C-alpha angles and dihedrals in degrees: 000000000000125000089233090061092046092051089050090055092045092050092049091049094055109077111226096015111130115230116255094024098108137053139182094284095053115120097227093195087065094057113108087227093060107105138127091285091052091053090054093045094048091046091051091046092052091048093048098042101036107018094240121128111207129193119227090246090057093053092045091055091074131069105194136045090238092056089051091047091051090051091052090046089055090055096051 
């Protein structure tokens, strides 16, 4: 899995986030689109695309998209 693909899935999961506006160093918790619905949508997207079911607390343990990506990579 490449981080570019992961970012594409992440962007698609967040309603209202324009494609190409984030990268690996983006602190996703600072995004105005990041809310409780976004957490559920991102969790579902990760489950569907990568077969990994994350808990809310696991996602919230990370700051950047790259940190979350690396965690998911370690689970594959």
